[in-house]
N, C-alpha and C positions, 0 to 999 in steps of 0.2 A: 720167382713168380713171373708169369707173363704180365707185363703192364696192361692195365685195363682202366676204363673209366670207374669212378666211384661216386655213387649217390648216397649221401648221408641224410637220413630222415630223423629229426629230433622233435619230440613233443615236449610239453612243459608240465611238470608235476604229475606225471603218469605213474600211479601206483601199479607196479607190474602185476600185482595179484588180480587186478581188474583187466585181465587179458585171457582170452580163451586158451592160448598156448601155454600159459603159466598156471592153468588149472581152474579158472573161474567158470562155473557151469551156467552162469546167467548172461554175462556180458557178451555182446556180439562184436567181435573184432576179426572178421574173416580175412581181411587183407594182411594184417600183422600175423595172424595164425598161418596164412599161406606162406609168408616169408619163412616162418619157423619150420614149416613142413618141408621146404626145399632148401633149408640152410642149417645153421648151427645156432642153438639157443644156449646162451650162457646163464646158468642158474645161480651163480654167485658173483654177480656184477654189481659194482657200486659207484656212486657219485663220489667226487673228491670232497664235496661239501654239500650238506643238505639244505641249500638255499640257492636261489637263481644266480646272482652275480658272481660270487666266488666259484661256483660250480662251473660256470661257463668260461671263466678265465683259465681254470685248470684244463678244461676240455680243449681249449684253443692251443695251449702252450705245451701240454704234456708234462707239466710240473705240478707237484702238490702245492697247496696254497702257502704253507709255511716257507717254501722255497722262493716264492715270487711276491708275497704280500697279497694284495687284492683280497682283503679279509672278509668283507661283509657287503651288504647291499648299498652301502654308501662309499664303496671303494672299488670302482669298476675298472676293468681292464682298459688300458690306454694305448696298447700296441707296442709298448716299450720292451716287452719280452718276445722273442721270436716265436712265431706260431707256425703250425703246419701249413696254413694258407699262404703265409709269406714264403716259405720254402718252395711251395708248389709254384707260386707266381714267379719267383725269381729264377726258377728252372724252366720258365717258358710255358707253363701249363695254365689253362683256364682254371681259376679257383674262385668260384662265385657263391655268394650267399643270397638267399631270398628269405626274408622274415626276421624273426626276433634274434637279436644278438645280445642285448643287455650289456653292451660295453659303455664307454663313457659318453661319446658323442660322435656325430658324423664328421666332425672336424679332424679326427685322428685317422691315421692310416693303420689298419689292422692286417694288411697284407693280402686282402682279397683283390682279385682282378676287378671285381664289381660287387657291390653290396646293394641289392634292391630292397626297397622299403624296410630298412632296418629299424627295429625298435630298440632304443637305448634307454638308460636310466634317465629319469626326468630331470631336466635342467642341468644335466652333466654332473649332478651330485647324488642323485638317488635318495634312498631312505635314510635320511639323517638321524631319525630317532634311534636307529640301531647303534649309533655311536655312543649312546648312554648305557654304560655297563654297570653303573651302581645306582641304587635307589631308582630302579627302572619304572617309568610311568606305564600305566595301563594303556594299551593301544585303543584309540578312539574309533577306529573304523571296523572293529570286529563285528559289528552288526551286519556288515555287508554279506558275510558268509551265509547267514540265515536269510536275510532280507531279500537277497536277489536270487535265491534258489527257486527254480520253477521253469515253466515253458517259455520260449521266446528266443529272440536273438540279442546278442550283446555286441559291444564293439570288438570283442575278441573273436566271436564266430564270424563276423564280417571280415576281420583282418585275416583269419585263416582261409576263408574262401578266396581272398585276393592273393594270398601267398600261393595257394594251390594253382590258381589260374596263371599266375606269372611263371610258376615252375613248369607247367605244361607248355607254355609258349617258348620258354627257354630251351626245353628239350627238343622242340620242333626246329629251333633255329641254330642249335649249337654246332652242327656240322659245318655251317658256313664260316665259323670263326676258329674252331679248334685245330684246323690244318692237320687232321689226322693224329694229333697227339692226345694222349689220355687226359681227361679233365676230372675235376672234382666239383660236385654241386652239393651245397649244404642247404637243405630245405628245412627251415626251423619254424614249426607251428607253435602256437601258444596254448591251445587247448590240450588237456582238460583243466588247466589252471582256472581257479575261480575268477570271476563270478560263476556260480553254478547255474547259469541260465542256459538251458539246452534247447535246440530246435525242437518244436513240439512233436514231430514224428519220432524222434528219438526219446524225448523225455517220457511220453505217455506209455511207450512200450515197456518201460521199467516201472513207472509208478503203478501201472495196472497189473503188474506181475506179482501174484501172491508170494512167489519165491524170492523176491528181492530181499537180500539179507540186511539186517541191522548191524551196526558196527560192533565188532568184538569188544568184550570187556567194557561195555557201556555202563554196567553196574559198578559204581564207585567201590563197593565192598570187595570186588574181585580184582581190583587193580593192584599192581605192585607199587608200594609207596617208594618214592625217591625224591629228594629235595630239588634236583634239577627239573624234574617234570612238574612239580608244584610251582616252581618259579615261572616256568614257561607258560603254564596254564593260567597263571595270574595275569601276566602281561598280555598274552594273547587269549583273552577271555571269550573265545568263540563259543565255548560250550554253555556259557551263561545264557546265550540266546537260543540254544536248542533245548528248551525246557519242556518239550513234549515229543512223543513219538512221531506225530504227524510232520513236524518241522524236520526232524531227522530224516524221515522217509523222503521228503521232498528233496533234501540235500543229496542223499544217496542216489535218487533217481536222476537228479541233475548231473551228478558226476558220471554215473554210468552212461547217461545220454551223451555227454561230451566225449567220453571214450569212444563211443560208436561213431559220433560225428567226426572225431579226429581220424579214426580208422578209415572212414569214408574218403577223407582228403588224401590219406596215404594211398588208397586204392586208385584215385584219379591220377596221381603222379605215376604210379606204377603202370597204369594203363597207357599213359603217354609214352613211357619208356618202351613198352611193347609195340605200340603203334608206329613209332619212329624207327623201329628196327634196332634200337640201341641195346635192348636187353641182353643180346648174345655177347656183348662186349662190356658189360657194366656190372660191377659188384655193388651190393646194397648193404648198408649198415643202418639198423633202426635202434634208437635208444631214446631216453628221456633225461632231462638235466637232473632230476631227482623225483621222489614220489610225493605222497600225500597221506597224512594220517586218516583222513575221512572219518573222524569220530571215534576211531579205535582208542580205547582207554580214556575217552573223554577229550581227546586231542584232535585238533583240526589244523590244516596247513602243514608246515614242514618242521625243520629245525630240530629233529630228534634223530637218534641213531637206530631206531626200530626199523625192521625190515620194510614196513610200509613206506618209509621215507628214504633211508640211506641206500637201499637196494634199488636197482634200476633194471628195466627190461633191456636186453642187449641181444640182438639177432644179427648174424652175418650170413649173407646168401650171395650166390653168384653162379655163373655157368661152370666154374671149375671147383666149386665147393660141394662136397658130398652132403646131401640133405637128409632131413629127418633125424638129426642127432642133437644131443644136448651134452653139456659138459659142466661138471661141478668145480672146475679149476677156478679159483678166485680171479676176477678180472676187475679193471678199473677204467675210468675215463682217461687216466694218464696213458693208457695203452693206445688210444686213438691216434696220437701223433705219429708213432712208428707204423701203425697200420696204414695211414694215408700214404706215407712215404713208400712203404713196401708195395702197396697196391698200384701206385703210379710209376714204380720202377726208379725211385729217386734215392740217392744216398743221403745219410744224415750229414748236415753241415759239419765241417771240420773245426770251425771256430769254437773257442771255449764257451762255457756257460755262465761266466760271471761269478764263479765261486758258489753256485747253487747246489753243488754236490751231485750233479748228473741227474738225468731222467731215470725214473724207476720203471718206465713202461716197457712192455713187450708187445710185439705185433700180435694182434688178435688172430691173424692167420696162423701164427705158430701156436698160440694158446689153444686154438681149436683142435689141434692135433696132439696136444701135450698129454702125456700119460699122467698117472697119479703124481701129484706134486705137493710140496709143503709151502708153496707160495703164500705170502701174506700181503694184503692190500690195506691201505689206510684211508680213512675219512676223517675230516676235522671240521670243527665249527667254532667261530669266534664272533658271532653276531647277535642280532636282536633277541631279546628274551633270555640271554645268558649272562651270568656275572663273571664267568671265566671260561677258558678254553675247554673243549670236549674233543677227545680223540678216540677213534674206533679202529681196532685191528681185527681183520677177519682172515682166518685160514679156512681149510676145507670143512672143518667141523664147528669151530667155536668162534664166537664173537666177544671180544673184550672191549669194554668202553671205559676209558680213563677220563675222569673229571679232575681238573686242577684243584677245585675247591670242594669236591664231594666224594663220597665213597664210590668205588668202581662197580661196574656191572659185568656179569659174564653170563653168556647163554650158550647152551649146547644145541645148535641148530639142527643137528641130526636127530636128537631125541625130542626136542622141544622147538619145532619150527615156528610156533606162534609166540615164542618168547614169553611164556607165562611163569617160568621159574628162574628167578635171578640167583645165580650161583656166585655172585660177587663177594659174599662173605662166608661161603661154605668152605670150611677147612679142608675137606676132601679134595677140592679143586684148586688148592693153593699152587701146586706145580703148573697147572695150566695157566693160571693168572700170571705167575712169575715168567713163564716162557713167553707169553704174548706181551707182557710189559717189557721184557728185554727186546722183543722185536720192535715195539714202539720206539725204544731208545735208539735202535738202529736207524730209524727214520729221522728222529728229531729229539731234542730235549723239550718236553711239553711246557715246563715252567718258563724256559727262555723264550719259547714261541709265544706263550701267553703274554709275557711282558712286552715283547716286541709288537704284538698286535694291539695291545692296549695303548702303547705309546703312539702308534700311528693314529689310532682312533681319537685319542685326546687331542692330537694336533689338528685333525680334521674338524673335531667338535669346536675347538677354539676358533678356527678359521670361519666356521659357519655362524659364529656369534654366541656360542655357548649353549649350555643345557636348556635354559628357558626359551631361547630363540628357536631351537629346533623343535621343542615341544609345541610352541606356539604355531610353527609351520604345519604341524599336524601329521597324522598317519595317512599315508597315501593310499593304503588299501591294495591297489595294484596299478601298474604303470599304464598310462594311455598309449595305444598304438599310434603310429604316424599317420597323419592324413585322414583319420577317422574320428569323428566326434566321440569323446569319452562321455557318453550320455549318462553313465551311472556313477561318475565321480562325485 
C-alpha cells in the first residue's frame, strides 16, 4: 500500500443500528453515511469487550483481553503492552490522540506523540464496584439513565465540542510538524454515551417524530429467558426507572439526538480535512468502542453479547479505497493494530510478544478485499454485573455465546438477525455449537481465563479496601471529562 495519513474517528457506545448506512430509517447521520457511501462498510464487526475500559485496551494493543489482562472498568490500560501508537511514534510518525482514552492516568506513557485533553478512569482506579463478582450489589446510580434523558447540554456534549474544535485546529497545523511523513490522528468522542441529554435541536426532531421506534422486545413476555441477563438486569436495574412509555420515549429521543450530534462533530472534522487539502492523502476509519442496548429486551447500557452492544459500526474510506461496498467478513477491533501499521507503511516490530500467543488481527485493508471466508472473531466479558466470564465467537452466519457458569446461547444471524430465537439447547444445532466451541478453545481456555480474571480482580478489590469499602465509594454512573465540571454527578 502507498503510505498515507490515517484519521481514526471513534464514538462511545454507538449502537450501529442507529446509523442510516446500517439501515435505520429515522436517525440522521449524514456524515457517517457519506463515509460509508465512499468507502467499505463492515457488517460483522465486533468490539473485543462490551464495556469501555477493556475494549479500549484491546483496541490500542491488537490483543484480545485474555492475552493482556485489563479485564474490566477497574483495570485500565497502563501502557505496559505495546500499542499501535507506540510503534508509530518510535518510527518517527506523529501519533496524536484528542479526547477520551479511558486508560489509567496521564502519568503513564501510552505511546502517543501527544495526548490532548484525555479522559481517563477516575482516580486512576475506575469503577471499583465491578470488582465484586459474587453477591453483587445493585448499582445505585441507575436512576441517571432515566433522570437525565431530555433536552439540553451535558458535560459530555461540551467535551465533544472541545474535542472537535481541537481536532480542527490540529489538522490545520499538522503540516508544520509532520515533515512530510504520514501521521495518525485518533479523535475519540464520548457521545452518544449516556447521560441521554441531547442538544435541543437534535432532541426535539426525534421526540416529535411519530415514527420514533420503541425498543424491541420491551414486553417481558416476549423476551428470551436466560440467567445471565436476569443477573445483569438485577444489578443494573435501569429498567426499573423506565416504568412508562413516556420515559422510554424521552430516552430513545435523547440517544437518537446524541447520535446526530456526534455525527455533526464527525462532519466538522471531515470538513477540516477537506479544507486543509489533506483529504487526498488521508484514509479514514470510523468505529465505536461498543454499542448500547437502549431498552431492547428491557436492558440498558452495555455488558451483553447481543448485536446492539457487541457489534460495532466499522467503516473504512480513503482516496484509494473503492467506495459504496459492504462486506460480511467478520472483523474485530484487534484488526486495527495491523491496519494502522499497514496504512502508515510500517513493519510489525520483530520483538516477541511476551508469550501472549500472537496477535489474531488482520489488516482491514486486506479484509475489505477478502472473498468468502470462515474467519471467526472473539468478544469476551469479565466485568460488572457478571458472576463469571462470557465469551462470544462469531463466524459469517452464527453467533455462539459461552457462559462459564450458565447455559450457552446460539443465534443464526442470517435467518434471525434480531436474535429472537436462541438455539443454544436445540439438538439440531449441536454440530454448529460444537464447531464454534472448538473455535473458542483455539483462542483460549475459558475456565482458565475466568480464574485468572477473578484472581486479578480479587487482588485489586483487596487493595481498594475490600467489598464494603468499594460499595461505600458508590456507583460512578459515568466518568467526568477533564477540565469540565461534572455537573450531573
